C-alpha positions as CSV (number, residue, x, y, z in Angstrom):
1,M,113.7,-35.5,78.1
2,K,115.4,-33.3,75.2
3,I,113.5,-32.4,71.9
4,E,115.4,-35.0,70.2
5,D,113.8,-38.0,72.3
6,I,110.3,-37.1,70.9
7,G,111.6,-37.4,67.7
8,V,113.1,-41.0,68.6
9,V,109.3,-42.3,70.4
10,L,107.6,-40.9,67.5
11,Q,109.8,-43.1,64.9
12,H,109.3,-46.4,66.7
13,M,105.1,-45.9,67.4
14,N,103.4,-47.0,65.4
15,L,100.1,-45.0,64.3
16,K,97.2,-46.2,62.2
17,F,94.4,-42.9,61.0
18,E,91.5,-44.3,59.8
19,S,88.0,-42.8,60.1
20,K,85.2,-43.1,62.5
21,V,82.2,-42.6,60.7
22,P,80.3,-45.5,59.1
23,A,78.9,-45.8,56.2
24,E,75.5,-44.8,55.4
25,D,73.1,-47.7,54.7
26,P,71.2,-47.0,51.9
27,E,68.1,-46.9,53.1
28,D,68.8,-44.7,55.8
29,G,70.2,-42.7,52.9
30,K,67.3,-43.6,50.6
31,L,65.1,-41.7,53.2
32,R,67.3,-38.7,53.9
33,R,67.0,-37.9,50.7
34,F,63.9,-37.8,50.2
35,K,63.4,-35.9,53.4
36,D,65.5,-33.1,52.5
37,K,63.7,-33.2,48.9
38,W,60.1,-32.2,50.8
39,L,61.6,-30.2,52.8
40,F,63.0,-28.5,50.2
41,I,60.2,-28.3,47.6
42,A,57.7,-27.1,51.2
43,T,60.5,-24.2,52.0
44,L,60.2,-23.1,48.7
45,L,56.9,-23.3,48.0
46,A,55.8,-21.7,51.6
47,L,58.5,-18.7,50.0
48,A,56.9,-18.3,46.5
49,M,53.4,-17.5,48.5
50,V,55.1,-15.0,50.8
51,F,56.9,-13.1,47.7
52,S,53.2,-13.3,45.8
53,V,51.0,-11.3,48.3
54,C,53.9,-9.4,48.6
55,I,53.5,-8.4,45.4
56,S,50.0,-8.1,45.1
57,F,49.8,-6.0,48.9
58,L,52.6,-3.8,46.4
59,I,50.9,-3.8,43.3
60,F,46.6,-3.5,44.6
61,K,47.3,-2.0,47.9
62,S,50.2,0.3,47.2
63,D,48.7,3.3,48.7
64,T,48.5,2.4,52.8
65,V,51.4,2.5,55.4
66,Y,52.4,-1.1,54.8
67,T,53.4,-1.1,51.3
68,G,56.7,-0.3,52.6
69,I,56.9,-3.7,54.7
70,A,55.9,-5.0,51.7
71,L,58.0,-4.1,49.5
72,N,60.9,-4.8,52.8
73,G,60.2,-8.6,52.2
74,V,59.9,-9.0,48.1
75,I,63.9,-7.3,48.8
76,G,64.6,-10.3,52.0
77,L,63.3,-12.8,50.1
78,A,65.4,-11.4,46.7
79,M,68.3,-10.9,48.5
80,A,67.6,-13.8,50.5
81,L,68.0,-16.5,47.7
82,A,70.1,-14.6,45.7
83,G,72.6,-15.3,48.4
84,Y,71.8,-18.9,48.6
85,Y,72.3,-19.2,45.4
86,V,75.8,-17.3,45.0
87,R,76.8,-19.1,48.7
88,G,75.5,-22.9,47.6
89,K,75.4,-25.1,49.9
90,T,78.3,-26.7,51.9
91,N,78.3,-29.6,54.0
């Protein structure tokens, strides 16, 4: 079989491509958005609590050996938040 024969075969084939992803049911979409919203809020609150605990630890207990851990936590959370907003959410 020659390369030209493959071209002839492909010309005679009627190929049709379509997406296999089904359309989302509106009720399922509402539930998914509701869960995403509350997961985001819960995560944001947890991060805010950890951030505030680390900051208060730095302010009130700045003379202990664990100050470096609290500072590392604050810097890590700040960089993670900055990275999230710089990169954005991808699907």
